[in-house]
TIFI-386085 format. One record per residue: x, y, z of N, C-alpha, C in turn; residue in three letters. Coordinates in steps of 0.02 Angstrom, whole numbers, plus 50000, padded with zeros to 5 digits. Each point is the difference from the previous one (the first is absolute). Layout:
N
XYZXYZXYZALA...
END
This chain:
281
530984954750704499744996349942500444994049986MET499694994349989500374993949983500265000649928ASP500644997949991500305000149934500034992749975LEU499474998149964499934993049981500524997649950TYR500315004749964500504997949950500684998550032SER500115002250062500654999050032500064992850025VAL500534996749978500114993050021500624999250043THR500395005550009500624999450038500175006750031GLU500274999850061500255006050034500724998550022VAL500465004049977500704999050019500185004550059HIS500264997150054500245003750057500704997650016ARG500415004650025500684998150019500485005849995GLY500634998850020500495005450002500315001849933PRO499794996749946500275001549934499445000049950SER500145003049942499505000549948500114994749946LEU499464996849978500074995149946500065003449932PRO500134996149949500015002849933499305002249979ARG499965006049973499355002749978499754996149940TRP499334998949998499704996749943499325003249986ARG499744999349939499345002849985499484997450048PRO499565004450022499494998250049500195001750071GLY500615002550011500225001850067499765007050018ASP499935001250064499855006750026500345000850067ALA500295005950012500315001450064499475001350053TRP500134997750061499535000750054500355003150060LEU499745005550024500265003050063499425000050050ALA499655005750007499435000150046499394996449971GLY499925000449934499454996649968499345003650001GLY499975006150027499365003550004499735001849932THR500445000849950499775001249932499924993549961VAL500494995650007499984993649963499364996250014VAL499804999850064499414996250019499355003949996PHE500035006249976499405004149997499624999349935SER500294996649952499674999549935500234993649965GLN499624997549952500194993749966500685000749966PRO500384994550001500654999749967500034993749957GLN499604999749947499944993849962500644997749966PRO500475004449989500624998149966500554997950048ASP499885000550065500514998450050499924992850023VAL500554996249995499994993050022500464998750059THR500475004750012500464999150057500145006850032ARG499985000150067500175006050038500694999250031LEU500415005149993500675000050028500025004850059LEU500014997250060499955003950061500675003350016ASP499985006750006500615003850014500125001150074LEU499514998350042500045002050070500504996050041THR500234994349973500484995950038500725001049975GLU500125005249960500675001249975500445003750050LEU499715002450054500405003050053500245007149986GLY499655003649957500205006949986499835004450060TRP500485003950026499835004650055499485005049976PRO499485001150040499465004449979500255007149987ALA500405002650046500255006949996500735000050020LEU500415003549962500715000350016500255007149991ARG500215003050055500285006849997500734999549979VAL500185003549947500674999849973500295007149998GLU500645000649986500325006550000499695004749949ALA499764997249944499735004249946499245000049998ASP499674997150050499285000450001499674993950032GLY499394998749978499594994550028499834995049945LEU500124993750015499834994649954499374996650027GLU499475000049960499374996950019499914993849957ILE499974994250032499904993849962499304999849971ALA499954996949942499334999349969499534996250046ALA500274995650044499594996050045499855003650066THR500245006150008499855003950061499245001250004CYS499704998350056499285001150006499865007350018THR499385002049987499805006850018500045000950075ILE499844994950038500045000450073500725001150023ALA500484996549969500705001050017500245007049984ASP499805002549943500205006849980499705005250047LEU499364999150018499675004850043500295000050070LEU500224994150023500284999550068500725002650005ALA500345000649943500705002150000500055007450018TRP500515001850037500115006950020500635002749965ARG499925004649953500585002749964500455004050046PRO500645000849982500445004450039499725007150000PRO500125003850053499725006850005500165004549941PRO500594999149970500195004349944499614998549936ALA499694994349996499644998049940499295002750002TRP499955006549991499365003550009499474997749950ARG500204999049939499514998149949499724993150015ALA500424995550022499764993450018499505000350057ALA500155004150050499565000750058499335003249980ARG500025004549952499395003549980499574996049951ALA500324995849958499634996949945499804992750011ALA500404996250038499864992950006499334998650033ILE499875003350056499374998750036499395001649958GLY499955006049971499425001649959499924995549939PRO500564997949970499944995649942499754993050021CYS500244997650057499744993750025499265000650017CYS499815005550032499305001050017499555000549939ASP500285002149943499615000649939499764993349973ALA500264994550027499734993549982499274999450022PHE499835003550056499334999650027499784992850007LEU500454995950027499874992950007500074998050074ALA499774994250016500054997550068500714997950016SER500144999050064500664997750021500144993149971SER499484996149988500104993449970500325000649932THR499765004749960500305001249934500695002950007VAL500105004850045500665003050010500524994750018TRP499804994950037500484994850022500184995249944ASN499655000449944500134995349945500235003749937VAL499675005449983500165003749939500715002650002ALA500345000149944500705001949997500115006349957THR500565003250014500195005949961500094998149927VAL500364994549987500114998049931499374998049964GLY499544996750036499384998049969499585006049979GLY500025005350041499625005949984500285003449938ASN500665000349994500305002949940499854995849938LEU500064993450006499924995749942499274999649978CYS499535000850046499305000149980499855006149957ALA500385005350010499975006149958499305003049997ALA499634999750054499365003450003500135007550006LEU499625004349967500135007150005500015002550072PRO499594997050044499965002350069500514996750046ALA500464996149973500494996650041500435004850040GLY499945000350066500365005050039500764998850005PRO500214993749993500724998850001500335002549936MET499615000449947500255003049939500145007450012ILE499525003450032500095007150016500615001150043ALA500094995950051500565000650046500664999049964LEU500054994649962500634998449966500185005349948ALA499515002449963500145005149949500195006650032VAL499635002250050500125006550031500695000450033ALA500234994450028500645000050035500574997449954LEU499925001149936500524998549951500244992850003ASP499534995450010500194993050005500284997149936GLY500394994750008500264996349944499854992650011GLU499694996849951499784993150004500544995349975CYS500174995050041500464994849979499604994149971ALA500134998349937499634994849966500464994149985LEU499744994050013500384993849987499664996249944TRP500394997849951499754996249943500114992550012ALA499614995749968500084992750008500694997449981PRO500325003449952500664997749977500575002750043ASP499835003250056500515002750045500175007349987GLY499725002949949500135007049985499725004650054GLY500325005750008499795005050049499975006849966ARG499495003850017499975006949976499645004250052ARG500105006649996499705004750046499605005249960ARG499405001450022499545004449965499755005250050VAL500015006549982499705005050045499274998350014PRO499805000850063499314998450018499505004049960ALA500185006049980499535004249962499864997149931ARG500444995449976499904996949934499744992950005ASP499934997350061499824993050009499294998549978PHE499535004150020499294999249982499865004049937VAL499734996849949499885003349936499265001249986THR499564996950039499285000849991499644995550049GLY499345000250002499624995750046500164992649988PRO500284996850050500184993049995500604998649955GLY500375005149981500554999149954500655002750030GLU500544996149993500665002050024500534998349948THR500625001750014500544998549954500284992950011VAL499694996150045500244993250012499954995849937LEU500534996349985500004995449944499774993150024ARG499824995549954499774993350021500494996750048PRO499754997950057500424996650049500415004450045GLY500035006549985500395004650040499635001550065GLU500385001150054499695001750064500315006350029LEU499615003250042500235005950037500324997550064LEU500645001250008500364997850060499955005050057ARG500085006549984500005005050053499935007049970SER499895004850045499985007049981500495003750045VAL500445003949970500505003850037499805007450001HIS499965002950060499855007150008500635003650022LEU500245005049963500645003250015499955005150057PRO500565001250033500035004650057499755007049982VAL500225003149944499775006949986499245000649999PRO499664995049973499265000350000499734998950069ALA500304995550038499754998350066500085005850050LEU500495004349988500135005550047499675006549979THR499655000049944499645006049978499375001050042ALA499655005449987499345001050031499474996949955ARG499494997150030499484996749961499325000950033ALA499484999449961499325000350024499574996049952ALA499444997550025499564995549962499285002750003VAL499654999349944499295001449998499654994249964ARG499444997850029499614994549971499275001550007GLN499614998249948499285001250002499654994249965PHE499444998050028499594994749972499295002449989SER499664997149952499315001849986499554998450059LEU500164994450035499604997950057500454998650059ARG499745000650061500404998150059500224992749993PRO500644998850013500294993449995500004997349929LEU499955004549951500014997949930500705000349972GLY500084997249940500645000149965500195007249984ARG500635001550002500245006949988499795002349930SER499715006049998499865003249935500585004449980ALA500385002450050500605003949987500464999050060ALA500634998749986500514999250053500635003749975LEU500165005550033500565004149980500515000350057LEU500644999949981500555000850047500445005749976VAL500125004850043500455005549985500654999250037GLY500555001149966500674999650030500385006349982VAL500295003250050500375006249988500684999850032ARG500515001749961500685000750026500265006849978ASP500655001150007500285006649984499945001749927ALA499944995049956500025001449929499354999449962GLY499484997250032499394998949962499424998550047ARG499405000549971499404997250031499714995249949LEU499944993750018499744994949954499334997650024ALA499524999749955499334997550015499894993449963LEU499854994850036499844993549970499254999050003THR499714998949942499284999149994499854992749984VAL499604996850043499784993149987499264999650017THR499704994349984499294998550012499555004149953ALA500125006449994499615004149954500184998549927ALA500614997649990500254998749932500104992649989THR500024997949937500064992949984500704997450012SER500485004450007500694998250019500285005850040ARG500534998850038500295005550040500275005649956PRO499915006150023500275005849966500385004250051VAL500615001849983500415004350044500095006749966VAL499845005350036500095006849976500525003450044VAL500555002249969500535003250038499985007549988GLU500055003750055499945007250000500585003250037LEU500085006649993500495003450042499834999150074PRO500485001050045499874998750071499455004350031PRO499865006049971499485004250028499525002449945ARG499624995649969499545002049947499395003650028PRO499695004249959499375002950021499434995649976ASP499395001850018499424995849983499914999349925ALA500125005449963499914999749928500514995349967ALA500614999950026500514995549973499804992750010GLN499764998550060499804993150014499424997949955VAL499505004349996499414998449959500204999149926ARG500405004649975500214999649931500414993849985GLY500444998350046500424994149990499584993649998ALA499514999650045499574994150001499574999649937LEU499745005549978499595000049939500424998049939LEU500635002149999500444998249944500204992650003ASP500114997450060500284993250008499474994649995ALA499375001750015499484994850003499445001949952ILE499994997249941499455001349954499364996750026PRO499425002549981499374997250026499944992449991PRO500274997449945499934992849987500394995750050ARG500475003050036500404996250047499654999250068LEU499485004050012499644999150063499584993649997TYR500024996350054499684993450003499245000850004HIS499654995349970499275000249998499724993350023ASP499714999850059499674993950024499475001950051ASP499734995150035499455001450046500215004250060VAL500655000850010500245003950057500095007449984HIS499845002049938500035007149983500115001149927GLY499675005149972500095001449928500615004649990ASP500265000349939500625003749987499975007350018PRO499455003549985499975007150015500045001350075ALA499664995850038500025000850073500694998450027TRP500334994949973500674998250022500505005749983ARG499905003249943500445005649984499905005750051GLN499375001450016499865005250050500324998250067HIS499954993750021500314997850062500765001049997LEU500294998049945500735000549993500235007250008THR499685004649966500195007050005499905002750071LEU499464998050032499855002350067500514997350051THR500134993549997500464996950047500725002449988LEU500175001249938500675002449984500115006950031ALA499515004349998500065006650031500074999450076GLU499644995350030500084998950072500724997850017GLN500274995649958500694997850011500495005749992LEU499905004149950500445005749989500015004650061ARG499425001550026499965004550058500344996850060VAL499884993650012500314996750057500764999749994GLU500244998249942500724999049992500395006549995LEU499655005549984500345006550000499965003550067LEU499644997250047499995002850068500704999750028ASP500265005450030500695000050025500104995250058PRO499474997350028500074995150053499714993349976HIS500384994750010499744993449982499544997650056ASP499634994449990499534997750050500324998650068PRO500654998550001500334998750064500235006450034ALA499905005749968500175006450030500715002249989GLY500364996949954500705001949986500005005449947HIS500345005550014500035005549953500454998249941ARG499765001849942500384998849939500625004450000GLU500554997349975500615004049996499915005749951GLU500285005750016499945005849956500374998749935ALA499695001849944500324999049936500605004649994ALA500534997449969500605004149988500405000850062GLY
END
């Protein structure tokens, strides 16, 4: 879509001073998908030279400008089981062409804050932390689970940008599994759940079915009743999303069904790679 109100695009290795009417531009798949009558200048982030992915001693740093194609092509270290289990399915949940994957970015997906945003599910499930940069030079870090507050709504302040998402080693080395369901083949996710289990807990991250991400933390070996009860307590009916891709009651049914599938898979003594779980105690 042409943005007729835009009169200037800034590109370069540095950022200009923020002013009213500015908008950050990375992949642009959301910015150019709908009218932006209040935007007069686009600030292109893609020429800032941020490394797309950086493996560090304490985890993985994903730049906001990292494309979905770059993330999907990356091969995590063998010990990072959750990354290996969750990244591919979450990228596939875009249900988009390779053309979109080569342009759309991780940061753009989070900032768009669509309930079905699969990078939101990935970042929240793997205990991500968002690095935010303010126009005045201020820096702050926000847990990914708190970044999206509702459909199209985030904690970003005027002029603030998402610089990167950090995923810590403990989450990356846990066991993980993903479940996704759509009303129609190749349709937008109606429910996207990620389960992560380590020695101390089983955490279920619910997205797409709800208007914002919800994380439910359980003991490491919960039974079906515990999972169902925890989800019913954590997600009131009003929090289930309602649009053409599914009504709230159906999304709740999907969430409970997919959560039970995740529980069964993650409590299996063998992970998908065939490695036996260490005996407790």
